[in-house]
C-alpha positions as CSV (number, residue, x, y, z in Angstrom):
1,X,-2.8,26.9,-12.8
2,X,-0.6,25.1,-15.1
3,X,-0.6,21.8,-12.9
4,X,-4.4,22.2,-12.7
5,X,-4.9,22.4,-16.4
6,X,-2.5,19.4,-17.2
7,X,-4.2,17.6,-14.6
8,X,-8.0,17.9,-15.9
9,X,-6.4,17.2,-19.5
10,X,-4.6,14.0,-18.3
11,X,-6.2,11.0,-19.8
12,X,-5.0,7.5,-19.1
13,X,-6.4,4.6,-21.1
14,X,-5.1,1.3,-21.3
15,X,-6.0,-1.6,-24.2
16,X,-5.1,-5.1,-23.8
17,X,-6.3,-7.0,-26.7
18,X,-5.4,-10.4,-25.2
19,X,-8.0,-9.5,-22.4
20,X,-10.6,-7.4,-23.9
21,X,-10.1,-4.6,-21.6
22,X,-10.5,-0.9,-21.9
23,X,-10.4,1.9,-19.4
24,X,-10.7,5.3,-19.5
25,X,-10.0,7.6,-16.4
26,X,-10.3,11.3,-16.2
27,X,-9.5,13.2,-13.3
28,X,-12.2,15.6,-11.9
29,X,-10.5,18.6,-10.2
30,X,-13.7,21.0,-10.7
31,X,-13.7,21.8,-7.1
32,X,-10.8,23.6,-5.7
33,X,-10.2,22.9,-1.8
34,X,-8.3,26.2,-1.5
35,X,-4.6,27.6,-1.3
36,X,-2.5,26.2,1.6
37,X,1.2,27.0,2.6
38,X,3.8,24.3,1.6
39,X,6.7,22.9,3.4
40,X,10.2,23.4,2.0
41,X,12.0,20.4,0.6
42,X,14.9,20.5,3.6
43,X,11.8,20.3,5.8
44,X,10.0,17.2,4.0
45,X,13.8,15.5,3.9
46,X,14.0,15.8,7.9
47,X,10.4,14.2,8.0
48,X,11.4,11.4,5.6
49,X,14.7,10.9,7.7
50,X,12.5,10.7,10.8
51,X,10.5,8.0,9.2
52,X,7.4,10.2,8.0
53,X,6.8,9.1,4.8
54,X,4.4,6.8,2.9
55,X,5.8,4.2,0.5
56,X,5.2,1.0,-1.3
57,X,9.1,-0.1,-1.0
58,X,9.4,-3.1,1.4
59,X,12.6,-1.8,2.8
60,X,13.0,1.0,5.6
61,X,14.8,4.2,4.4
62,X,18.3,3.1,4.2
63,X,19.8,6.4,5.3
64,X,20.2,10.0,3.9
65,X,23.2,9.2,1.8
66,X,20.8,7.0,-0.5
67,X,18.4,9.9,-1.2
68,X,19.2,10.5,-5.0
69,X,16.4,13.0,-5.9
70,X,13.6,15.2,-4.8
71,X,10.7,16.6,-6.9
72,X,7.4,18.2,-5.8
73,X,4.4,16.5,-7.1
74,X,0.8,15.7,-7.0
75,X,-0.4,11.9,-6.4
76,X,-3.2,11.5,-8.7
77,X,-3.9,8.0,-8.5
78,X,-7.4,6.5,-8.7
79,X,-7.3,5.7,-5.0
80,X,-6.7,9.0,-3.7
81,X,-9.3,11.2,-2.0
82,X,-7.9,14.3,-2.4
83,X,-4.9,15.5,-4.9
84,X,-2.4,17.4,-2.7
85,X,1.1,18.0,-3.1
86,X,3.8,15.8,-1.9
87,X,7.4,15.6,-2.1
88,X,8.6,12.3,-3.8
89,X,12.0,11.2,-2.7
90,X,14.0,8.7,-5.1
91,X,16.0,6.6,-2.8
92,X,18.7,4.2,-3.9
93,X,17.7,0.5,-2.4
94,X,21.3,-1.1,-1.7
95,X,19.1,-4.4,-1.3
96,X,18.2,-4.6,-4.7
97,X,21.6,-3.8,-6.5
98,X,22.5,-6.5,-8.6
99,X,25.5,-6.6,-11.3
100,X,26.3,-3.1,-10.5
101,X,23.2,-2.0,-11.3
102,X,20.9,0.5,-8.8
103,X,17.2,0.5,-8.1
104,X,15.3,3.2,-6.9
105,X,12.1,3.6,-4.7
106,X,9.8,6.3,-4.1
107,X,9.3,7.7,-0.6
108,X,6.3,10.5,-0.6
109,X,6.0,12.9,2.4
110,X,3.1,15.3,2.3
111,X,3.9,18.9,1.2
112,X,1.2,20.7,3.0
113,X,1.7,22.3,6.1
114,X,0.7,19.9,9.1
115,X,-2.2,21.8,10.6
116,X,-3.4,24.2,8.0
117,X,-6.0,22.2,6.0
118,X,-8.6,19.5,6.5
119,X,-7.0,17.9,3.5
120,X,-3.5,17.8,5.0
121,X,-5.1,16.6,8.3
122,X,-6.6,14.1,6.4
123,X,-3.2,13.1,4.7
124,X,-1.5,13.4,7.9
125,X,-4.0,10.8,9.6
126,X,-3.3,8.2,6.6
127,X,0.3,8.7,7.3
128,X,0.3,8.2,10.8
129,X,-2.6,5.2,10.4
130,X,0.2,4.0,7.7
131,X,3.4,4.2,10.3
132,X,1.3,2.7,13.3
133,X,0.3,-0.4,11.1
134,X,3.9,-1.0,10.0
135,X,5.4,-0.9,13.2
136,X,7.4,-3.7,14.0
């Protein structure tokens, strides 16, 4: 309930005077889809290590030793059809290290059990399609 309250009240605005741009986005979470079981962070990490993730990072996962942090979040971007929980893994990107400074990328694994909800099946379809499109 606390997360739902936060998301309902979470407003984003951006004003850029040089571009005369203003935007206001408000999340509508008035329709709850249901309660669904989630996987453990350990199971999510196994999926991550097996290549089952979504990311905008231009590199493959460099390996388990580079996983620095895990958190359970809701992806609430304007392009998300459903707000569902994901595990976000912060992963050190050795390709981006400069002068001893480390850079981290975010890799996402859906947290809802695979076959328990239409939302998860939709999320898993997105993940599967993404993985098929990015095969080398």
